[in-house]
C-alpha positions in Angstrom: 109.1 53.3 3.0 108.8 52.1 6.6 109.1 48.3 6.6 109.6 47.6 10.2 110.9 48.6 13.6 113.4 47.3 16.1 113.0 47.6 19.9 114.3 45.8 22.9 113.1 44.0 26.0 114.9 43.7 29.3 116.9 40.7 30.6 114.6 37.8 31.3 111.8 39.0 29.0 112.9 37.1 25.9 112.4 38.2 22.3 108.8 37.3 21.7 106.3 40.2 21.2 104.7 41.2 24.4 100.9 41.5 24.7 101.4 45.3 24.6 103.5 45.0 21.4 100.7 42.9 19.8 97.9 45.1 21.0 99.4 48.6 20.3 102.1 48.0 17.7 102.0 48.9 14.1 99.5 46.6 12.3 100.4 46.8 8.6 100.5 43.6 6.5 104.1 42.2 6.2 105.4 44.8 8.7 108.5 43.5 10.6 108.9 43.9 14.3 112.4 43.0 15.6 113.0 42.5 19.3 116.6 42.7 20.5 117.4 41.0 23.8 118.8 42.5 27.0 117.9 46.2 26.2 120.1 45.8 23.0 123.3 46.5 25.0 125.4 43.7 23.2 126.6 45.4 20.0 127.3 42.2 18.1 124.1 40.2 18.9 123.4 38.1 15.8 120.0 38.7 14.1 119.1 35.0 14.9 119.2 35.8 18.6 116.6 38.5 18.1 112.9 37.9 17.7 112.1 38.6 14.1 108.3 38.8 13.6 106.2 39.5 10.5 102.6 40.5 10.5 100.7 38.1 8.3 97.2 39.3 7.1 94.4 37.5 8.9 96.9 35.7 11.2 98.7 38.3 13.2 102.4 38.4 14.0 104.5 35.3 13.5 108.0 34.8 14.7 110.4 33.7 11.9 112.5 30.6 12.4 116.3 30.8 12.3 116.2 29.2 8.9 113.8 31.8 7.6 116.0 34.6 9.0 119.1 33.2 7.4 117.5 32.9 4.0 115.6 36.2 4.0 118.0 38.7 5.5 121.5 39.8 4.7 123.5 42.2 6.9 126.1 44.2 5.0 128.7 46.7 6.1 130.6 49.4 4.3 130.7 53.2 4.1 126.9 53.3 4.7 125.2 52.1 7.9 124.5 48.4 7.9 121.6 47.5 5.6 119.1 44.7 6.0 118.2 43.2 2.7 114.9 41.3 2.7 114.3 38.4 0.3 116.6 36.9 -2.2 120.2 38.1 -2.4 121.3 39.4 -5.8 124.9 38.5 -4.9 124.7 34.7 -4.5 
């Protein structure tokens, strides 16, 4: 299942969704749209420095707060590519 996308904006454009992102982006309830800063050239950019937006039915995209990002996402590493886990962690 497709749950979201990640894209980047150039230096100075921030990590909010642009008018083009909002107008022409995927519009599926609870879809995630992540915006990495500076054309995503910094490999260790924390997720909290990205714009993490969720499409809420009837309200449009809303940017998640740092607190929401920290409580809803878990980045893991191992033999598989990093995995983003959304929601409660089963490990703690």
